[in-house]
C-alpha positions in Angstrom: -0.4 -0.2 0.1 2.8 2.3 0.9 4.5 1.8 -2.5 1.4 2.2 -4.3 0.9 5.7 -2.7 4.3 6.9 -3.3 4.1 5.9 -7.0 0.6 7.8 -6.9 2.3 10.8 -5.2 4.8 10.7 -7.9 2.4 11.0 -10.8 0.7 13.6 -9.1 3.8 15.7 -8.8 4.8 15.1 -12.6 1.1 16.2 -13.3 1.4 19.2 -11.9 4.6 20.0 -13.2 3.2 19.2 -16.6 -0.3 20.9 -15.9 0.2 23.1 -19.0 0.2 20.4 -21.2 -3.3 18.9 -21.5 -2.7 15.5 -22.7 0.4 14.3 -20.4 -1.5 16.3 -17.2 -4.7 14.2 -18.0 -3.0 10.8 -18.9 -1.1 11.2 -15.4 -4.3 12.1 -13.3 -6.2 8.9 -15.2 -3.2 6.6 -14.4 -3.7 8.0 -10.8 -7.0 7.0 -10.9 -6.6 3.5 -12.3 -3.7 2.6 -9.8 -5.8 4.0 -6.9 -9.2 3.0 -8.0 -9.0 -0.4 -9.1 -9.0 -1.5 -5.4 -11.2 0.7 -4.3 -13.8 -0.7 -6.9 -13.1 -4.2 -6.1 -13.5 -3.5 -2.5 -16.9 -1.9 -3.3 -17.7 -5.1 -5.2 -16.9 -7.2 -2.8 -19.2 -5.2 -0.2 -22.1 -5.3 -2.8 -21.9 -9.2 -2.8 -23.1 -9.0 0.6 -25.4 -6.4 -0.1 -23.5 -3.6 1.7 -23.4 -0.3 0.3 -20.1 1.1 1.6 -17.9 4.3 1.3 -15.7 2.3 -1.1 -19.1 2.2 -3.7 -19.6 6.1 -3.1 -16.1 6.7 -4.0 -15.8 4.3 -7.2 -19.1 5.8 -8.5 -18.0 9.7 -8.0 -14.4 8.5 -9.9 -15.8 6.5 -12.8 -18.2 9.2 -13.2 -15.7 11.9 -13.2 -13.9 9.9 -15.7 -16.9 9.8 -17.8 -17.4 13.4 -17.6 -13.8 14.2 -18.5 -13.1 15.5 -15.2 -9.8 13.6 -14.7 -7.9 15.9 -12.2 -11.0 15.6 -9.9 -11.0 11.6 -10.5 -7.3 11.7 -9.7 -7.3 14.0 -6.7 -10.3 12.3 -5.1 -8.5 8.8 -5.8 -5.5 10.0 -4.3 -6.7 11.6 -1.3 -8.6 8.7 -0.4 -5.7 6.3 -0.3 -3.7 8.5 1.4 -6.0 8.8 4.1 -6.3 5.0 4.2 -2.3 5.0 4.8 -2.4 7.7 7.2 -5.3 5.7 9.0 -3.4 2.4 9.1 -0.1 4.3 10.3 -1.4 5.9 13.4 -4.2 3.2 14.2 -1.0 0.8 14.2 0.0 2.6 17.2 -3.3 1.6 19.1 -2.1 -2.1 19.0 1.3 -1.1 21.1 0.3 -2.7 24.4 -0.6 -6.0 22.2 2.6 -5.9 21.0 4.3 -5.0 24.2 2.5 -8.1 25.7 3.1 -10.7 22.9 7.1 -9.8 23.0 7.1 -10.8 26.5 6.5 -14.7 25.7 9.7 -16.2 24.4 9.4 -18.1 20.6 11.8 -20.9 21.8 12.0 -23.3 24.5 14.5 -25.6 25.9 12.6 -29.4 25.5 13.9 -32.0 27.5 13.2 -36.0 26.9 12.9 -36.7 30.5 13.4 -34.9 33.9 17.1 -35.9 34.2 18.1 -35.0 30.5 21.0 -32.9 30.6 20.9 -32.0 26.9 18.2 -30.2 25.9 16.7 -29.4 22.5 15.8 -25.9 21.7 12.5 -26.0 19.8 10.0 -23.5 18.7 7.1 -22.7 20.9 4.5 -24.3 18.6 5.9 -27.3 18.8 5.5 -27.6 22.7 2.5 -29.7 23.9 0.7 -30.2 27.2 3.0 -32.4 29.7 6.2 -31.7 27.9 9.1 -31.1 30.2 11.1 -27.6 29.6 14.3 -26.4 31.3 14.1 -22.8 32.1 17.7 -21.0 33.3 18.1 -18.0 35.1 17.7 -15.0 33.3 15.2 -16.7 30.8 11.5 -16.0 30.1 9.3 -18.9 31.2 7.8 -19.9 27.6 4.4 -21.6 29.3 2.4 -22.3 31.9 3.3 -25.0 34.1 4.4 -26.5 37.4 7.5 -27.1 38.8 8.7 -30.5 38.9 12.6 -30.2 39.5 14.7 -27.1 40.8 14.3 -24.1 42.5 14.4 -20.4 41.9 12.7 -16.9 42.1 10.3 -15.8 39.4 9.8 -12.2 38.8 5.8 -12.1 38.0 5.5 -8.1 38.3 4.4 -8.0 34.5 1.6 -10.6 35.6 0.6 -9.8 38.8 2.1 -6.6 40.0 4.2 -8.5 42.8 7.5 -6.4 43.2 9.3 -8.8 45.0 10.3 -11.9 43.1 8.4 -15.1 44.2 10.2 -18.2 45.0 9.2 -21.4 43.2 10.0 -25.0 44.0 8.4 -28.6 43.4 4.7 -28.0 43.0 4.6 -24.4 42.7 3.0 -23.1 39.3 4.6 -20.6 36.8 3.4 -18.4 34.0 4.3 -17.9 30.6 6.0 -14.5 30.3 7.4 -14.0 33.7 10.8 -14.0 34.2 13.0 -16.5 36.2 15.7 -14.2 38.2 17.8 -16.9 39.5 18.0 -20.6 40.1 17.2 -23.3 37.7 13.7 -25.1 37.2 12.1 -28.1 35.2 8.8 -27.5 34.3 5.6 -29.6 33.3 3.8 -27.6 30.7 0.0 -27.3 31.4 -1.0 -24.8 29.1 0.7 -23.0 26.0 0.2 -20.2 23.8 -3.1 -18.5 23.7 -4.1 -21.2 26.5 -1.6 -19.3 28.8 -2.7 -16.8 31.4 -0.7 -14.3 29.4 -2.4 -15.7 26.2 -5.9 -15.4 27.5 -4.9 -11.6 28.6 -3.9 -10.7 24.9 -7.1 -11.9 24.0 -9.2 -10.6 26.3 -7.4 -7.4 25.2 -8.1 -8.2 21.5 -11.5 -8.6 21.8 -12.2 -5.7 23.9 -10.9 -3.3 21.7 -13.0 -4.9 18.6 -16.2 -4.9 20.7 -19.1 -2.3 20.1 -20.5 -0.3 22.5 -24.2 0.9 22.2 -23.6 4.0 20.6 -21.3 2.3 18.1 -24.2 -0.1 17.4 -26.5 2.7 16.7 -24.2 4.7 14.5 -23.5 1.4 12.4 -27.4 1.1 12.3 -27.6 4.6 11.2 -24.8 4.2 8.5 -26.4 1.1 7.3 -28.9 3.4 6.1 -27.2 6.9 5.7 -25.1 5.5 2.9 -27.7 4.1 0.6 -29.9 7.2 1.3 -26.6 9.6 0.0 -26.5 7.4 -3.0 -29.8 7.8 -3.9 -30.0 11.6 -3.3 -27.1 12.0 -5.7 -28.6 10.0 -8.3 -31.7 12.0 -7.8 -29.6 15.2 -7.8 -27.9 14.4 -11.0 -30.8 13.1 -13.0 -33.6 15.8 -11.9 -31.3 18.8 -11.9 -29.5 17.1 -15.0 -25.9 18.1 -12.9 -24.0 14.9 -12.8 -21.2 16.8 -11.2 -23.2 17.9 -8.7 -24.4 14.5 -7.8 -20.8 13.0 -8.0 -19.9 15.7 -5.5 -22.6 14.6 -3.0 -21.2 11.3 -3.4 -17.8 12.5 -2.0 -19.2 14.7 0.4 -21.5 12.0 1.9 -19.0 9.4 2.9 -19.3 8.8 6.6 -16.0 8.1 7.4 -15.3 9.8 10.6 -18.6 8.8 11.9 -17.6 5.4 11.5 -14.1 5.1 12.6 -14.2 7.7 15.5 -15.5 5.5 18.1 -13.5 2.3 17.3 -10.3 4.4 17.3 -11.5 5.8 20.9 -12.0 2.3 22.2 -8.8 0.9 20.7 -6.6 3.4 22.4 -8.4 3.7 25.3 -8.1 0.0 26.2 -4.9 -0.2 25.3 -3.7 2.4 27.3 -5.7 0.6 30.3 -3.9 -2.6 29.5 -0.7 -1.0 29.7 -1.5 0.1 33.4 -2.4 -3.8 34.3 -6.3 -3.0 33.9 -8.1 -5.3 31.9 -11.3 -4.3 30.3 -13.4 -7.3 28.7 -15.7 -5.6 26.4 -16.7 -1.5 25.2 -20.0 -2.1 27.5 -17.8 -2.3 30.3 -16.3 1.2 29.5 -19.9 2.5 29.5 -20.9 0.9 33.1 -17.6 1.7 34.7 -17.9 5.2 34.1 -21.3 5.5 35.5 -21.0 3.1 38.6 -21.9 5.2 42.0 -21.8 2.4 44.4 -19.0 -0.4 45.3 -19.1 -3.3 47.3 -16.2 -5.2 48.4 -15.3 -8.4 49.4 -12.8 -8.8 52.2 -10.3 -11.2 52.2 -7.9 -11.1 49.5 -9.5 -8.0 48.2 -9.2 -5.0 51.1 -6.8 -7.4 53.0 -3.5 -8.5 51.9 -3.4 -12.3 50.7 -0.6 -13.1 53.1 -2.9 -14.4 56.0 -1.2 -16.3 59.2 -2.8 -18.5 62.0 -2.7 -16.7 65.1 -4.4 -19.0 67.6 -5.0 -22.7 67.2 -7.2 -24.7 69.9 -7.4 -28.4 69.7 -9.5 -30.9 71.6 -7.9 -33.8 69.6 -4.8 -33.3 67.7 -6.3 -33.8 64.2 -4.0 -31.4 62.6 -2.4 -34.0 59.9 -6.1 -34.3 58.9 -6.6 -30.7 58.5 -3.4 -30.2 56.6 -4.6 -33.1 54.3 -7.6 -31.2 53.0 -6.5 -27.8 53.0 -3.4 -28.5 50.9 -5.8 -29.7 48.3 -7.5 -26.3 48.4 -6.8 -22.7 46.6 -8.5 -20.6 48.9 -6.5 -17.9 50.9 -7.0 -19.2 54.2 -5.9 -22.5 53.3 -2.3 -21.4 52.4 -2.3 -19.8 55.8 -3.1 -22.9 57.4 -0.7 -25.1 55.3 1.7 -22.8 56.2 1.2 -23.0 59.9 1.3 -26.7 59.6 4.3 -27.0 57.9 5.9 -29.5 60.2 3.0 -31.8 60.4 3.5 -34.9 58.1 -0.2 -35.3 56.1 1.3 -37.5 53.4 0.2 -40.9 54.5 -3.4 -40.0 54.4 -6.3 -41.0 51.8 -8.2 -38.1 50.6 -11.4 -38.7 48.3 -14.4 -37.1 47.7 -13.4 -33.5 48.1 -15.5 -30.7 47.4 -15.5 -27.0 48.0 -18.6 -25.3 49.3 -18.6 -21.5 48.5 -18.6 -19.4 51.4 -18.9 -22.4 53.8 -15.5 -24.7 53.5 -14.5 -27.9 52.4 -15.3 -31.3 53.1 -13.8 -34.9 52.0 -13.3 -38.4 53.2 -10.1 -38.9 54.9 -9.0 -42.6 55.7 -13.0 -43.5 55.7 -14.0 -40.5 58.2 -16.2 -37.6 57.1 -14.2 -34.3 57.5 -15.0 -30.9 57.2 -13.2 -27.8 57.7 -14.8 -24.4 57.5 -17.2 -21.9 59.1 -19.3 -22.7 62.5 -22.4 -22.6 60.2 -20.8 -25.7 58.2 -19.0 -27.5 60.9 -20.9 -27.0 64.0 -20.9 -25.1 66.9 -17.4 -25.7 69.1 -17.8 -26.7 73.1 -14.7 -24.6 73.3 -13.8 -20.9 73.1 -11.1 -18.9 71.2 -9.4 -15.9 73.0 -8.8 -14.0 69.5 -11.3 -11.6 68.4 -12.1 -10.1 65.1 -10.2 -12.5 63.4 -11.4 -15.3 60.5 -12.1 -18.6 62.3 -11.9 -22.0 60.6 -13.1 -25.0 62.6 -12.4 -28.8 62.2 -15.1 -31.6 62.3 -14.6 -35.2 62.2 -17.5 -37.5 61.8 -19.8 -34.9 63.0 -17.7 -33.7 66.2 -15.8 -30.2 66.3 -12.2 -31.2 67.3 -10.2 -28.0 66.4 -10.5 -24.4 65.7 -7.5 -22.0 64.2 -8.0 -17.9 64.3 -6.4 -16.5 61.3 -5.7 -12.8 60.9 -5.1 -10.5 58.2 -4.2 -7.0 57.6 -5.5 -4.1 55.3 -3.5 -3.7 52.2 -1.3 -0.4 52.6 -3.4 1.8 50.0 -6.7 0.4 51.3 -7.8 3.4 53.4 -6.6 6.0 50.4 -8.8 4.1 48.0 -11.6 4.1 49.8 -11.6 7.7 50.2 -10.6 8.2 46.7 -13.3 6.7 45.6 -16.0 8.7 47.7 -14.3 12.0 47.0 -14.6 11.1 43.4 -18.2 10.3 43.3 -19.0 6.9 44.6 -22.1 7.6 47.0 -22.2 4.2 48.6 -19.5 1.8 49.7 -20.5 -1.3 51.6 -18.2 -4.6 52.7 -20.0 -8.1 51.9 -17.8 -11.0 53.4 -18.5 -14.6 54.3 -16.4 -14.2 57.1 -17.7 -13.6 60.9 -19.3 -10.7 61.7 -16.6 -9.4 64.2 -14.0 -9.6 61.9 -15.9 -7.7 59.1 -16.8 -5.1 61.5 -12.8 -4.6 62.4 -11.6 -4.2 58.8 -15.1 -1.9 57.9 -14.0 0.2 60.5 -10.3 0.4 60.1 -11.0 0.9 56.1 -13.8 3.8 56.8 -16.7 1.8 55.4 -19.9 2.4 57.2 -21.7 -0.6 56.4 -20.2 -4.2 56.8 -22.1 -7.5 56.4 -20.4 -10.6 57.4 -21.4 -14.6 57.5 -23.0 -14.0 53.9 -23.4 -17.0 51.6 -23.0 -16.3 48.0 -26.6 -15.9 47.1 -26.9 -13.6 50.0 -24.3 -11.3 48.6 -26.2 -11.3 45.2 -29.4 -10.4 47.6 -27.1 -7.5 48.9 -26.3 -6.2 45.3 -29.9 -6.8 44.2 -30.9 -4.3 47.0 -28.3 -1.9 46.0 -29.8 -2.1 42.1 -33.3 -1.5 43.4 -32.2 1.4 45.5 -31.2 2.9 41.9 -27.3 2.6 42.5 -25.1 1.5 39.3 -23.2 -0.9 41.2 -19.8 -2.3 40.9 -18.5 -5.4 42.7 -14.8 -6.1 43.7 -13.7 -9.5 44.8 -11.4 -12.3 43.9 -12.8 -15.6 45.3 -15.0 -18.4 43.9 -17.3 -17.9 46.2 -17.8 -14.1 44.6 -18.8 -15.3 40.9 -22.2 -14.7 41.5 -22.1 -11.3 42.9 -19.3 -10.3 39.9 -21.8 -11.5 37.4 -24.8 -9.5 38.8 -23.3 -6.2 39.3 -23.1 -3.8 36.7 -19.7 -4.2 36.7 -17.9 -7.0 38.3 -14.0 -6.1 39.0 -11.6 -9.0 40.0 -8.6 -8.0 41.8 -5.4 -10.4 42.1 -3.0 -12.3 39.6 -5.3 -12.9 36.9 -6.8 -16.7 37.6 -8.9 -18.2 35.3 -11.5 -17.4 37.6 -10.9 -13.7 37.0 -10.7 -13.8 33.6 -13.8 -15.7 33.0 -16.2 -14.1 35.3 -15.1 -10.4 35.6 -16.0 -7.6 33.3 -12.7 -6.0 34.3 -9.7 -7.5 36.0 -6.9 -5.4 37.9 -3.8 -7.4 37.4 -1.9 -5.7 40.2 -3.4 -5.5 43.6 -3.7 -1.5 43.7 -7.0 -0.6 45.2 -6.2 3.0 43.8 -6.3 1.6 40.3 -10.2 1.0 40.8 -10.8 4.8 41.1 -8.4 5.4 38.1 -10.0 2.8 36.0 -13.5 4.3 36.5 -12.3 7.6 36.0 -10.3 7.1 32.5 -13.3 5.0 31.3 -15.2 8.5 31.6 -12.4 10.0 29.5 -12.9 7.2 26.8 -16.5 7.8 26.6 -16.0 11.8 26.4 -13.2 11.1 23.9 -16.0 9.1 21.8 -18.4 11.8 22.2 -15.8 14.5 20.9 -15.4 12.4 18.1 -19.1 12.1 16.9 -19.2 15.9 17.1 -16.2 16.5 14.7 -18.0 13.8 12.3 -21.4 15.7 12.6 -19.9 19.1 12.4 -17.6 17.7 9.3 -20.8 16.8 7.4 -22.6 20.2 8.0 -19.7 22.3 6.9 -19.2 20.2 3.7 -23.4 20.7 2.9 -23.0 24.4 3.8 -20.1 24.6 1.5 -21.7 22.9 -1.3 -24.7 25.1 -1.0 -22.9 28.2 -0.9 -20.3 27.1 -3.8 -17.4 26.9 -1.6 -17.1 23.1 -2.0 -16.2 20.9 -4.9 -15.4 17.4 -5.4 -11.5 17.7 -4.9 -11.8 20.1 -2.0 -14.6 18.0 -0.3 -12.4 14.8 -0.3 -9.5 16.9 1.2 -12.0 18.2 3.9 -13.5 14.5 4.2 -10.0 12.7 4.7 -8.5 15.3 7.1 -11.8 14.8 9.4 -11.2 11.4 9.6 -7.4 12.1 10.5 -8.6 14.6 13.3 -10.8 11.8 15.0 -7.9 9.4 14.9 -5.8 11.6 16.4 -8.0 12.9 18.9 -8.8 8.9 19.6 -5.0 8.7 19.9 -4.8 11.1 22.5 -5.8 8.8 25.0 -2.5 6.9 24.7 -0.6 9.4 26.1 -2.4 10.5 29.1 -2.1 9.5 32.7 -5.3 7.3 33.7 -5.8 10.2 36.4 
């Protein structure tokens, strides 16, 4: 396309030099019209086969009409300007994909494949050759090529580009690693679980691309308008040419009527805005999320792992009977944040000899399994049963253990607020969030303590997933546009029901599947950044609509009063397209707040 544009430009310049020689001037302009016009005509024909009257059809008809009328200069200039506009559009729009390119460059295209776990001669292969369960060697300084589980070795992986964690995370046997992250030191052998687009990184890229391609309600409305507007322009031009017997005026109307700026204005704003948010580790899953996010005025927070840090610790244990190995046997198979704290506290307890089967996670309650033929439950009091002992700790999360229906022990697990939780809540309230509530499955005492510390006046504890949904419904019925922020499996229904479901954390499958938006880092202040920037994206889209409509008005007025002709009309038309693109591109250089 660029080479063709260069050739056309040279021919236009030669034509201007030879303007006084009519034959050569006309011949060069015809050549420009043919070189640039044939692809436009082909594009128009392809669209017509699907019964679409496209902008290319309007331009093709105008160019062919100008040639028939002997207006070779108009035909050449219109074609040249249209092609120039397309080249500049493609050049500028490619910048909106910078966020995607940066993400894709983080994943290597080669990997070191091992024949077996003890192989000391790895083979370098293309990433496309890697399959699930393959063994890969990762050396210090390498980017990890695929998602997988460590089966040999140890080291520290920098996951900042995925999770926002500043410190490298220690990895050894059994730990999960992610494509695109960097092994800072050590050496690992990993068993591949997911590769390519199936990895967490691959799915993030796919989400951003899908979001950039999605359409908000206003774009769908404009698409419907253009569907009828473009044929209307074609019919009007035909009528003017026949009734007024002025073919040149009819052709000029075809050129002026092209709705290019109106059609491209919103997509470029979305692509630039969503790409900019992706650079800040804020993933938006669709254009409709931008519209909803900018309008939310109520937020409901989950507690554990959302307002509080994921690093929990057991602060008290009470045992009527030493069943710690049973507890560790089932908690080591759970992904809940509390389970990690329990397993850490019981690291000196041997649980390897137990036979565990039939394990089930009950959202909002706990887990149960059959261990050595005994029915074992771990969870809250409602799920496990009322203990006949007391615990000293107050304001803590409590997990009880029962064996065959008898409560044999309990643990108090403490958590602390995220460093930016108080500031984040203050900013949200200051910037227009009218109501903030805390919804948690934890005990009411612990919820009240966290709510008071963070400055939230309403905190509801001991909620099952369906009860969280009821609270979200109540807010909706009160007329609020509700956002819900959570990170656990039990938050799924509430995330789905809220106007905007926002997952915070490390980009788990759950977060990517259920939420409308994902904060890949754990910075709560980015909630307000995302909401404010979504408003800026919406404002930018409206600005582009105004530019497009004003352009049409100016062109029509210029035509009526005799100031606008075919060539100058196409110039103004292409300039308006570039203007809305550049306006949308401003979002790429803006701070989120």
